[in-house]
PDB file as gemmi writes it, atoms N, CA and C in Angstrom:
CRYST1    1.000    1.000    1.000  90.00  90.00  90.00 P 1                      
ATOM      1  N   MET A   1      47.254 105.405 117.551  1.00  0.00           N  
ATOM      2  CA  MET A   1      47.665 105.175 116.515  1.00  0.00           C  
ATOM      3  C   MET A   1      46.368 104.738 115.512  1.00  0.00           C  
ATOM      4  N   ASN A   2      47.259 105.790 114.069  1.00  0.00           N  
ATOM      5  CA  ASN A   2      46.355 106.439 112.899  1.00  0.00           C  
ATOM      6  C   ASN A   2      47.264 105.505 111.917  1.00  0.00           C  
ATOM      7  N   GLY A   3      47.182 104.285 111.672  1.00  0.00           N  
ATOM      8  CA  GLY A   3      48.670 103.404 110.643  1.00  0.00           C  
ATOM      9  C   GLY A   3      49.604 103.848 110.804  1.00  0.00           C  
ATOM     10  N   THR A   4      50.489 104.275 110.367  1.00  0.00           N  
ATOM     11  CA  THR A   4      51.474 104.753 111.029  1.00  0.00           C  
ATOM     12  C   THR A   4      51.722 106.143 111.990  1.00  0.00           C  
ATOM     13  N   ASN A   5      50.730 106.874 111.796  1.00  0.00           N  
ATOM     14  CA  ASN A   5      50.362 107.958 112.486  1.00  0.00           C  
ATOM     15  C   ASN A   5      50.151 107.673 113.838  1.00  0.00           C  
ATOM     16  N   TYR A   6      50.480 108.574 114.775  1.00  0.00           N  
ATOM     17  CA  TYR A   6      50.576 109.056 116.107  1.00  0.00           C  
ATOM     18  C   TYR A   6      49.441 110.238 116.085  1.00  0.00           C  
ATOM     19  N   VAL A   7      48.546 110.096 116.692  1.00  0.00           N  
ATOM     20  CA  VAL A   7      47.738 111.381 116.886  1.00  0.00           C  
ATOM     21  C   VAL A   7      47.587 111.971 117.929  1.00  0.00           C  
ATOM     22  N   SER A   8      47.839 113.447 118.447  1.00  0.00           N  
ATOM     23  CA  SER A   8      48.279 113.552 119.108  1.00  0.00           C  
ATOM     24  C   SER A   8      47.239 115.177 119.893  1.00  0.00           C  
ATOM     25  N   GLU A   9      46.711 115.853 121.014  1.00  0.00           N  
ATOM     26  CA  GLU A   9      45.861 116.874 120.742  1.00  0.00           C  
ATOM     27  C   GLU A   9      47.134 117.696 121.030  1.00  0.00           C  
ATOM     28  N   VAL A  10      48.223 117.462 121.260  1.00  0.00           N  
ATOM     29  CA  VAL A  10      48.885 119.132 121.916  1.00  0.00           C  
ATOM     30  C   VAL A  10      50.197 118.746 120.510  1.00  0.00           C  
ATOM     31  N   LYS A  11      51.435 119.106 120.057  1.00  0.00           N  
ATOM     32  CA  LYS A  11      53.006 119.313 119.923  1.00  0.00           C  
ATOM     33  C   LYS A  11      53.900 118.109 120.511  1.00  0.00           C  
ATOM     34  N   VAL A  12      54.312 117.176 120.597  1.00  0.00           N  
ATOM     35  CA  VAL A  12      54.941 116.542 121.224  1.00  0.00           C  
ATOM     36  C   VAL A  12      56.515 117.119 121.111  1.00  0.00           C  
ATOM     37  N   ASP A  13      57.044 117.097 122.323  1.00  0.00           N  
ATOM     38  CA  ASP A  13      58.589 117.427 122.178  1.00  0.00           C  
ATOM     39  C   ASP A  13      59.733 116.467 121.645  1.00  0.00           C  
ATOM     40  N   THR A  14      60.347 116.359 120.609  1.00  0.00           N  
ATOM     41  CA  THR A  14      60.695 115.624 119.488  1.00  0.00           C  
ATOM     42  C   THR A  14      61.892 115.781 119.805  1.00  0.00           C  
ATOM     43  N   ALA A  15      62.543 116.870 120.290  1.00  0.00           N  
ATOM     44  CA  ALA A  15      63.928 117.596 120.455  1.00  0.00           C  
ATOM     45  C   ALA A  15      64.992 116.016 121.423  1.00  0.00           C  
ATOM     46  N   ALA A  16      64.553 115.182 122.109  1.00  0.00           N  
ATOM     47  CA  ALA A  16      65.469 114.465 122.693  1.00  0.00           C  
ATOM     48  C   ALA A  16      65.834 113.094 122.162  1.00  0.00           C  
ATOM     49  N   TRP A  17      64.952 113.284 120.723  1.00  0.00           N  
ATOM     50  CA  TRP A  17      64.379 111.578 121.309  1.00  0.00           C  
ATOM     51  C   TRP A  17      65.869 111.019 120.122  1.00  0.00           C  
ATOM     52  N   PRO A  18      66.352 110.341 120.403  1.00  0.00           N  
ATOM     53  CA  PRO A  18      67.359 109.270 119.048  1.00  0.00           C  
ATOM     54  C   PRO A  18      67.305 109.099 117.706  1.00  0.00           C  
ATOM     55  N   PRO A  19      67.890 109.252 116.946  1.00  0.00           N  
ATOM     56  CA  PRO A  19      67.458 109.331 115.409  1.00  0.00           C  
ATOM     57  C   PRO A  19      66.649 107.688 115.407  1.00  0.00           C  
ATOM     58  N   THR A  20      67.042 106.722 116.206  1.00  0.00           N  
ATOM     59  CA  THR A  20      66.158 105.775 115.791  1.00  0.00           C  
ATOM     60  C   THR A  20      65.764 105.069 117.492  1.00  0.00           C  
ATOM     61  N   PHE A  21      64.409 104.314 117.899  1.00  0.00           N  
ATOM     62  CA  PHE A  21      64.267 103.508 118.663  1.00  0.00           C  
ATOM     63  C   PHE A  21      63.221 102.775 118.660  1.00  0.00           C  
ATOM     64  N   LYS A  22      62.796 102.074 119.734  1.00  0.00           N  
ATOM     65  CA  LYS A  22      62.046 101.013 120.137  1.00  0.00           C  
ATOM     66  C   LYS A  22      60.687 101.804 120.212  1.00  0.00           C  
ATOM     67  N   LEU A  23      59.809 101.001 118.744  1.00  0.00           N  
ATOM     68  CA  LEU A  23      57.880 102.197 119.142  1.00  0.00           C  
ATOM     69  C   LEU A  23      57.271 101.288 119.423  1.00  0.00           C  
ATOM     70  N   THR A  24      56.497 101.556 120.483  1.00  0.00           N  
ATOM     71  CA  THR A  24      55.600  99.696 120.398  1.00  0.00           C  
ATOM     72  C   THR A  24      53.820 100.830 121.429  1.00  0.00           C  
ATOM     73  N   ALA A  25      53.376 100.335 120.706  1.00  0.00           N  
ATOM     74  CA  ALA A  25      51.336 101.675 120.160  1.00  0.00           C  
ATOM     75  C   ALA A  25      51.060 100.213 121.514  1.00  0.00           C  
ATOM     76  N   LYS A  26      50.033 100.987 122.100  1.00  0.00           N  
ATOM     77  CA  LYS A  26      49.441 100.404 122.559  1.00  0.00           C  
ATOM     78  C   LYS A  26      47.544 100.619 122.863  1.00  0.00           C  
ATOM     79  N   ASP A  27      46.862 100.073 122.923  1.00  0.00           N  
ATOM     80  CA  ASP A  27      45.231 100.666 122.755  1.00  0.00           C  
ATOM     81  C   ASP A  27      45.344 100.791 123.959  1.00  0.00           C  
ATOM     82  N   GLU A  28      43.379 101.125 124.311  1.00  0.00           N  
ATOM     83  CA  GLU A  28      43.116 102.048 125.279  1.00  0.00           C  
ATOM     84  C   GLU A  28      43.265 101.208 126.425  1.00  0.00           C  
ATOM     85  N   GLU A  29      43.279  99.797 126.347  1.00  0.00           N  
ATOM     86  CA  GLU A  29      43.231  98.662 127.451  1.00  0.00           C  
ATOM     87  C   GLU A  29      45.118  97.848 127.692  1.00  0.00           C  
ATOM     88  N   GLY A  30      45.671  98.673 127.397  1.00  0.00           N  
ATOM     89  CA  GLY A  30      47.232  98.605 126.924  1.00  0.00           C  
ATOM     90  C   GLY A  30      47.639  97.031 126.313  1.00  0.00           C  
ATOM     91  N   THR A  31      46.931  96.995 125.320  1.00  0.00           N  
ATOM     92  CA  THR A  31      47.240  95.783 124.591  1.00  0.00           C  
ATOM     93  C   THR A  31      48.572  96.708 123.370  1.00  0.00           C  
ATOM     94  N   VAL A  32      48.959  95.444 123.041  1.00  0.00           N  
ATOM     95  CA  VAL A  32      50.352  96.014 122.109  1.00  0.00           C  
ATOM     96  C   VAL A  32      49.452  95.604 120.570  1.00  0.00           C  
ATOM     97  N   THR A  33      48.953  96.772 119.999  1.00  0.00           N  
ATOM     98  CA  THR A  33      48.697  96.809 118.669  1.00  0.00           C  
ATOM     99  C   THR A  33      49.723  97.288 117.222  1.00  0.00           C  
ATOM    100  N   GLU A  34      51.130  97.494 118.402  1.00  0.00           N  
ATOM    101  CA  GLU A  34      52.242  97.438 117.180  1.00  0.00           C  
ATOM    102  C   GLU A  34      53.550  97.876 117.384  1.00  0.00           C  
ATOM    103  N   ALA A  35      54.304  97.076 116.804  1.00  0.00           N  
ATOM    104  CA  ALA A  35      55.545  97.267 117.438  1.00  0.00           C  
ATOM    105  C   ALA A  35      56.592  96.663 116.461  1.00  0.00           C  
ATOM    106  N   ILE A  36      57.567  98.068 116.246  1.00  0.00           N  
ATOM    107  CA  ILE A  36      58.560  98.276 115.508  1.00  0.00           C  
ATOM    108  C   ILE A  36      59.790  98.539 116.288  1.00  0.00           C  
ATOM    109  N   ASP A  37      60.933  97.305 116.038  1.00  0.00           N  
ATOM    110  CA  ASP A  37      61.983  97.475 116.504  1.00  0.00           C  
ATOM    111  C   ASP A  37      63.170  99.116 116.789  1.00  0.00           C  
ATOM    112  N   HIS A  38      63.066  99.125 114.970  1.00  0.00           N  
ATOM    113  CA  HIS A  38      63.762 100.118 114.648  1.00  0.00           C  
ATOM    114  C   HIS A  38      63.294 100.727 114.250  1.00  0.00           C  
ATOM    115  N   ALA A  39      62.844 101.932 114.966  1.00  0.00           N  
ATOM    116  CA  ALA A  39      61.732 103.244 113.926  1.00  0.00           C  
ATOM    117  C   ALA A  39      62.488 104.543 113.610  1.00  0.00           C  
ATOM    118  N   LYS A  40      62.028 105.474 113.219  1.00  0.00           N  
ATOM    119  CA  LYS A  40      62.287 106.764 113.378  1.00  0.00           C  
ATOM    120  C   LYS A  40      61.004 107.372 112.975  1.00  0.00           C  
ATOM    121  N   LEU A  41      61.574 108.518 113.585  1.00  0.00           N  
ATOM    122  CA  LEU A  41      59.858 109.582 112.936  1.00  0.00           C  
ATOM    123  C   LEU A  41      60.178 110.397 112.168  1.00  0.00           C  
ATOM    124  N   ILE A  42      59.419 110.462 110.759  1.00  0.00           N  
ATOM    125  CA  ILE A  42      59.426 111.046 109.384  1.00  0.00           C  
ATOM    126  C   ILE A  42      59.137 112.525 109.548  1.00  0.00           C  
ATOM    127  N   GLN A  43      57.998 112.679 110.441  1.00  0.00           N  
ATOM    128  CA  GLN A  43      57.308 114.288 110.440  1.00  0.00           C  
ATOM    129  C   GLN A  43      56.593 114.401 111.645  1.00  0.00           C  
ATOM    130  N   GLN A  44      56.512 115.610 111.911  1.00  0.00           N  
ATOM    131  CA  GLN A  44      55.289 115.833 112.925  1.00  0.00           C  
ATOM    132  C   GLN A  44      54.602 117.455 112.255  1.00  0.00           C  
ATOM    133  N   GLU A  45      53.244 116.990 112.163  1.00  0.00           N  
ATOM    134  CA  GLU A  45      52.996 118.255 111.152  1.00  0.00           C  
ATOM    135  C   GLU A  45      50.871 118.262 112.170  1.00  0.00           C  
ATOM    136  N   GLN A  46      50.696 119.723 112.211  1.00  0.00           N  
ATOM    137  CA  GLN A  46      49.678 120.076 112.811  1.00  0.00           C  
ATOM    138  C   GLN A  46      48.489 120.194 111.731  1.00  0.00           C  
ATOM    139  N   TYR A  47      46.771 119.406 111.737  1.00  0.00           N  
ATOM    140  CA  TYR A  47      46.045 119.479 110.332  1.00  0.00           C  
ATOM    141  C   TYR A  47      44.765 120.242 111.454  1.00  0.00           C  
ATOM    142  N   ALA A  48      44.659 121.640 110.338  1.00  0.00           N  
ATOM    143  CA  ALA A  48      43.216 122.139 111.181  1.00  0.00           C  
ATOM    144  C   ALA A  48      42.164 121.737 110.834  1.00  0.00           C  
ATOM    145  N   TRP A  49      42.047 120.653 109.625  1.00  0.00           N  
ATOM    146  CA  TRP A  49      41.028 119.939 108.982  1.00  0.00           C  
ATOM    147  C   TRP A  49      40.185 118.954 110.447  1.00  0.00           C  
ATOM    148  N   ASP A  50      41.232 119.099 111.398  1.00  0.00           N  
ATOM    149  CA  ASP A  50      41.078 117.677 112.447  1.00  0.00           C  
ATOM    150  C   ASP A  50      41.318 118.453 113.670  1.00  0.00           C  
ATOM    151  N   GLY A  51      40.616 119.870 114.166  1.00  0.00           N  
ATOM    152  CA  GLY A  51      40.318 120.294 115.083  1.00  0.00           C  
ATOM    153  C   GLY A  51      41.782 120.473 115.408  1.00  0.00           C  
ATOM    154  N   GLY A  52      43.512 120.971 114.689  1.00  0.00           N  
ATOM    155  CA  GLY A  52      44.680 120.992 115.224  1.00  0.00           C  
ATOM    156  C   GLY A  52      45.503 119.934 115.729  1.00  0.00           C  
ATOM    157  N   LYS A  53      45.042 118.627 116.113  1.00  0.00           N  
ATOM    158  CA  LYS A  53      45.753 117.414 116.277  1.00  0.00           C  
ATOM    159  C   LYS A  53      47.109 117.376 115.478  1.00  0.00           C  
ATOM    160  N   TRP A  54      47.231 117.212 116.529  1.00  0.00           N  
ATOM    161  CA  TRP A  54      49.137 116.781 115.461  1.00  0.00           C  
ATOM    162  C   TRP A  54      49.476 115.219 115.485  1.00  0.00           C  
ATOM    163  N   TYR A  55      49.976 115.053 114.127  1.00  0.00           N  
ATOM    164  CA  TYR A  55      50.432 113.926 113.612  1.00  0.00           C  
ATOM    165  C   TYR A  55      51.772 113.530 113.727  1.00  0.00           C  
ATOM    166  N   LEU A  56      51.811 112.441 114.055  1.00  0.00           N  
ATOM    167  CA  LEU A  56      53.830 112.392 114.469  1.00  0.00           C  
ATOM    168  C   LEU A  56      53.133 111.146 112.624  1.00  0.00           C  
ATOM    169  N   ALA A  57      54.381 110.828 111.981  1.00  0.00           N  
ATOM    170  CA  ALA A  57      54.391 109.785 111.105  1.00  0.00           C  
ATOM    171  C   ALA A  57      55.863 108.825 111.278  1.00  0.00           C  
ATOM    172  N   PHE A  58      55.978 107.157 111.418  1.00  0.00           N  
ATOM    173  CA  PHE A  58      56.679 106.796 111.893  1.00  0.00           C  
ATOM    174  C   PHE A  58      57.428 105.708 110.636  1.00  0.00           C  
ATOM    175  N   ALA A  59      57.983 105.098 110.381  1.00  0.00           N  
ATOM    176  CA  ALA A  59      58.653 104.404 109.627  1.00  0.00           C  
ATOM    177  C   ALA A  59      59.334 103.478 110.148  1.00  0.00           C  
ATOM    178  N   PRO A  60      59.820 102.476 109.527  1.00  0.00           N  
ATOM    179  CA  PRO A  60      60.414 101.483 110.654  1.00  0.00           C  
ATOM    180  C   PRO A  60      61.763 102.054 109.461  1.00  0.00           C  
ATOM    181  N   VAL A  61      63.170 101.725 110.545  1.00  0.00           N  
ATOM    182  CA  VAL A  61      64.704 101.797 109.579  1.00  0.00           C  
ATOM    183  C   VAL A  61      64.883 100.691 109.697  1.00  0.00           C  
ATOM    184  N   SER A  62      65.171 100.750 107.836  1.00  0.00           N  
ATOM    185  CA  SER A  62      65.597  99.288 107.019  1.00  0.00           C  
ATOM    186  C   SER A  62      66.896  99.047 107.544  1.00  0.00           C  
ATOM    187  N   PRO A  63      67.091  97.576 107.609  1.00  0.00           N  
ATOM    188  CA  PRO A  63      68.422  96.552 107.429  1.00  0.00           C  
ATOM    189  C   PRO A  63      69.487  98.005 106.996  1.00  0.00           C  
ATOM    190  N   GLN A  64      69.341  98.379 106.192  1.00  0.00           N  
ATOM    191  CA  GLN A  64      70.556  98.954 105.328  1.00  0.00           C  
ATOM    192  C   GLN A  64      70.855  99.930 105.814  1.00  0.00           C  
ATOM    193  N   GLU A  65      70.415 100.781 106.535  1.00  0.00           N  
ATOM    194  CA  GLU A  65      69.950 102.202 107.255  1.00  0.00           C  
ATOM    195  C   GLU A  65      70.850 101.407 108.238  1.00  0.00           C  
ATOM    196  N   ILE A  66      70.669 100.543 109.328  1.00  0.00           N  
ATOM    197  CA  ILE A  66      71.219 100.358 110.598  1.00  0.00           C  
ATOM    198  C   ILE A  66      72.239 100.152 110.172  1.00  0.00           C  
ATOM    199  N   GLU A  67      72.887  98.972 108.730  1.00  0.00           N  
ATOM    200  CA  GLU A  67      74.129  98.801 109.024  1.00  0.00           C  
ATOM    201  C   GLU A  67      74.776 100.040 108.211  1.00  0.00           C  
ATOM    202  N   ASN A  68      74.072 101.081 107.460  1.00  0.00           N  
ATOM    203  CA  ASN A  68      75.411 101.656 106.704  1.00  0.00           C  
ATOM    204  C   ASN A  68      75.522 103.151 107.909  1.00  0.00           C  
ATOM    205  N   ALA A  69      74.422 103.039 108.938  1.00  0.00           N  
ATOM    206  CA  ALA A  69      74.825 103.815 110.376  1.00  0.00           C  
ATOM    207  C   ALA A  69      76.519 102.991 111.238  1.00  0.00           C  
ATOM    208  N   ARG A  70      75.930 101.943 111.560  1.00  0.00           N  
ATOM    209  CA  ARG A  70      77.017 101.065 112.051  1.00  0.00           C  
ATOM    210  C   ARG A  70      78.363 100.893 111.374  1.00  0.00           C  
ATOM    211  N   LEU A  71      78.406 101.326 110.227  1.00  0.00           N  
ATOM    212  CA  LEU A  71      79.990 101.769 109.397  1.00  0.00           C  
ATOM    213  C   LEU A  71      80.343 103.134 109.444  1.00  0.00           C  
ATOM    214  N   GLN A  72      79.020 104.378 109.442  1.00  0.00           N  
ATOM    215  CA  GLN A  72      79.739 105.733 109.623  1.00  0.00           C  
ATOM    216  C   GLN A  72      80.266 105.555 111.228  1.00  0.00           C  
ATOM    217  N   SER A  73      79.907 105.192 112.483  1.00  0.00           N  
ATOM    218  CA  SER A  73      79.734 104.670 113.667  1.00  0.00           C  
ATOM    219  C   SER A  73      81.619 104.544 113.349  1.00  0.00           C  
ATOM    220  N   GLN A  74      81.869 103.322 112.806  1.00  0.00           N  
ATOM    221  CA  GLN A  74      83.334 102.572 112.798  1.00  0.00           C  
ATOM    222  C   GLN A  74      84.192 104.018 111.985  1.00  0.00           C  
ATOM    223  N   LEU A  75      83.934 104.375 111.246  1.00  0.00           N  
ATOM    224  CA  LEU A  75      84.426 105.435 110.462  1.00  0.00           C  
ATOM    225  C   LEU A  75      84.710 106.519 111.836  1.00  0.00           C  
ATOM    226  N   ASP A  76      83.884 107.060 111.813  1.00  0.00           N  
ATOM    227  CA  ASP A  76      83.875 107.697 112.523  1.00  0.00           C  
ATOM    228  C   ASP A  76      85.007 108.122 113.571  1.00  0.00           C  
ATOM    229  N   TYR A  77      84.668 106.467 114.160  1.00  0.00           N  
ATOM    230  CA  TYR A  77      85.774 106.369 115.697  1.00  0.00           C  
ATOM    231  C   TYR A  77      86.955 106.173 115.541  1.00  0.00           C  
ATOM    232  N   LEU A  78      87.305 105.723 113.690  1.00  0.00           N  
ATOM    233  CA  LEU A  78      88.676 105.781 113.006  1.00  0.00           C  
ATOM    234  C   LEU A  78      89.276 106.536 113.182  1.00  0.00           C  
ATOM    235  N   ALA A  79      88.420 107.626 112.606  1.00  0.00           N  
ATOM    236  CA  ALA A  79      89.299 109.382 112.019  1.00  0.00           C  
ATOM    237  C   ALA A  79      89.173 109.951 113.850  1.00  0.00           C  
ATOM    238  N   LEU A  80      88.377 109.668 114.465  1.00  0.00           N  
ATOM    239  CA  LEU A  80      89.209 110.145 115.759  1.00  0.00           C  
ATOM    240  C   LEU A  80      89.835 109.542 116.460  1.00  0.00           C  
ATOM    241  N   VAL A  81      90.307 108.491 116.399  1.00  0.00           N  
ATOM    242  CA  VAL A  81      91.601 107.930 117.022  1.00  0.00           C  
ATOM    243  C   VAL A  81      92.896 108.455 115.980  1.00  0.00           C  
ATOM    244  N   ALA A  82      92.498 108.430 114.614  1.00  0.00           N  
ATOM    245  CA  ALA A  82      93.838 109.009 113.797  1.00  0.00           C  
ATOM    246  C   ALA A  82      94.231 110.135 113.986  1.00  0.00           C  
ATOM    247  N   ASP A  83      93.003 111.179 114.178  1.00  0.00           N  
ATOM    248  CA  ASP A  83      93.530 112.600 113.836  1.00  0.00           C  
ATOM    249  C   ASP A  83      93.148 112.757 112.715  1.00  0.00           C  
ATOM    250  N   ILE A  84      91.937 112.412 111.920  1.00  0.00           N  
ATOM    251  CA  ILE A  84      91.586 112.545 110.456  1.00  0.00           C  
ATOM    252  C   ILE A  84      90.599 113.147 110.096  1.00  0.00           C  
ATOM    253  N   ASP A  85      90.559 114.039 109.666  1.00  0.00           N  
ATOM    254  CA  ASP A  85      89.013 115.094 109.486  1.00  0.00           C  
ATOM    255  C   ASP A  85      88.582 114.620 108.120  1.00  0.00           C  
ATOM    256  N   LEU A  86      87.407 114.062 107.892  1.00  0.00           N  
ATOM    257  CA  LEU A  86      86.773 113.176 107.005  1.00  0.00           C  
ATOM    258  C   LEU A  86      85.949 114.658 106.553  1.00  0.00           C  
ATOM    259  N   ASP A  87      85.709 115.236 107.064  1.00  0.00           N  
ATOM    260  CA  ASP A  87      84.812 116.401 105.945  1.00  0.00           C  
ATOM    261  C   ASP A  87      86.039 117.270 105.428  1.00  0.00           C  
ATOM    262  N   ALA A  88      87.334 116.984 105.488  1.00  0.00           N  
ATOM    263  CA  ALA A  88      88.112 117.579 104.803  1.00  0.00           C  
ATOM    264  C   ALA A  88      87.988 117.024 103.362  1.00  0.00           C  
TER     265      ALA A  88                                                      
END                                                                             
């Protein structure tokens, strides 16, 4: 970990990652150096100036974002059972 960036020698396949997840970073000895209960991936970029390493940037998910997702999930469920198209 480098601040809120994870540095990797290879590109990380993030396609199967959920929108939010628990992020735990450990040092070489296995000691937890950072833990975020609700995190999200912001971006993954490769930088030539650092030997082509990949940087993955993470951020905590705010309580408001968690509440918005909960409410959207409830609306989606109600629309499904009531057969209502929310996109119309």
